C-alpha positions as CSV (number, residue, x, y, z in Angstrom):
1,M,154.5,78.7,96.5
2,H,154.5,75.8,94.3
3,C,157.8,74.7,92.6
4,D,158.7,72.2,90.0
5,K,161.9,70.3,89.2
6,V,163.0,71.1,85.7
7,V,165.7,69.8,83.2
8,Y,167.4,71.3,80.3
9,P,167.0,69.2,77.2
10,G,169.7,71.4,75.4
11,A,172.2,70.3,78.1
12,C,171.5,66.6,77.1
13,L,172.8,67.2,73.7
14,E,175.7,69.3,74.8
15,R,176.7,66.6,77.5
16,A,176.2,63.7,75.0
17,C,173.8,62.0,77.4
18,P,173.7,58.2,76.7
19,F,169.9,58.2,77.5
20,L,169.1,60.6,74.7
21,Y,167.3,59.0,71.8
22,A,166.3,60.4,68.4
23,Y,163.9,59.4,65.6
24,E,162.8,60.9,62.3
25,E,159.1,61.4,61.5
26,W,157.3,63.6,59.0
27,G,160.6,65.1,57.8
28,H,161.8,66.1,61.2
29,T,164.1,64.7,63.9
30,Y,162.7,64.4,67.5
31,I,164.6,63.8,70.6
32,G,163.6,62.4,74.0
33,C,164.8,60.8,77.3
34,M,165.0,57.0,77.4
35,Q,164.7,57.2,81.2
36,K,161.7,59.4,80.9
37,V,163.1,62.1,83.2
38,Y,160.9,64.4,81.0
39,E,158.0,63.2,79.0
40,V,158.1,65.4,75.9
41,E,159.8,64.7,72.6
42,I,161.3,67.8,71.1
43,D,162.0,68.9,67.5
44,L,165.6,68.9,67.1
45,D,165.6,71.8,64.7
46,A,163.4,74.0,67.0
47,L,165.8,73.1,70.0
48,G,168.9,74.1,67.9
49,E,167.3,77.3,66.8
50,A,166.2,78.2,70.4
51,Q,169.7,77.3,71.8
52,G,171.1,79.9,69.5
53,R,169.2,82.7,71.0
54,K,169.5,84.5,74.2
55,G,168.3,82.2,77.0
56,G,168.4,79.1,75.0
57,F,165.6,76.5,74.8
58,G,164.9,76.6,78.4
59,P,163.7,73.9,80.8
60,V,161.0,71.3,80.7
61,R,159.2,69.8,83.8
62,A,160.9,66.7,85.1
63,V,158.4,64.0,85.8
64,R,161.0,61.6,87.4
65,Q,164.0,62.2,89.6
66,P,166.8,63.8,87.4
67,L,169.9,61.6,86.7
68,P,173.3,62.8,88.0
69,M,174.2,64.0,84.5
70,C,171.1,66.1,84.0
71,H,171.2,69.8,84.2
72,A,168.4,70.2,86.8
73,E,167.0,73.0,88.9
74,V,164.0,73.9,91.0
75,A,161.8,76.5,89.4
76,S,159.1,78.6,91.1
77,C,155.9,78.6,89.1
78,Y,154.8,82.0,90.4
79,V,157.9,84.1,91.1
80,N,156.0,87.2,91.9
81,R,154.3,85.3,94.8
82,L,157.5,84.2,96.3
83,D,157.7,84.7,100.1
84,E,160.3,84.0,102.8
85,L,159.2,80.2,102.9
86,G,160.0,79.6,99.2
87,C,158.8,76.3,97.9
88,V,156.3,74.5,100.1
89,N,156.5,71.2,98.2
90,P,160.0,70.0,99.2
91,E,159.4,66.3,98.4
92,F,157.8,67.0,94.9
93,S,155.3,64.1,95.2
94,E,158.1,61.6,95.8
95,L,157.6,59.0,98.6
96,P,160.3,59.2,101.2
97,Q,162.6,56.3,101.4
98,G,162.7,54.5,104.7
99,Q,160.5,56.2,107.3
100,P,157.7,58.6,106.5
101,S,158.4,62.3,106.7
102,F,155.5,62.7,109.1
103,R,154.0,61.0,112.1
104,V,150.4,60.8,113.2
105,V,149.7,60.9,116.9
106,E,146.4,60.9,118.9
107,K,146.0,63.5,121.6
108,S,143.7,62.5,124.3
109,D,142.1,65.0,126.7
110,Q,141.7,62.1,129.4
111,V,144.5,61.3,131.9
112,E,145.0,57.6,132.6
113,R,144.9,56.7,136.4
């Protein structure tokens, strides 16, 4: 089962995130994340309209480690395929800090004398 980290851009507005930016283009206002936690820029009117409906705007895929103020979750890509193991990508393509999370050893059939 593959899973992704996701963040909720609607929460960025609600929490007045200091890393939220906005710009106007083609008669619309777009918002995005200065820290590039998510890559997309979202039409503010579309976000506001969706936030007013049941379920809200919903999450977008996080491409960087979410910040402490982010509303972030782990979302299963294929919920109907979920098994007892859950997500099999616990590191989400992030390099572990310090020591690697695995060790390579060579097994030899010969016994030293």
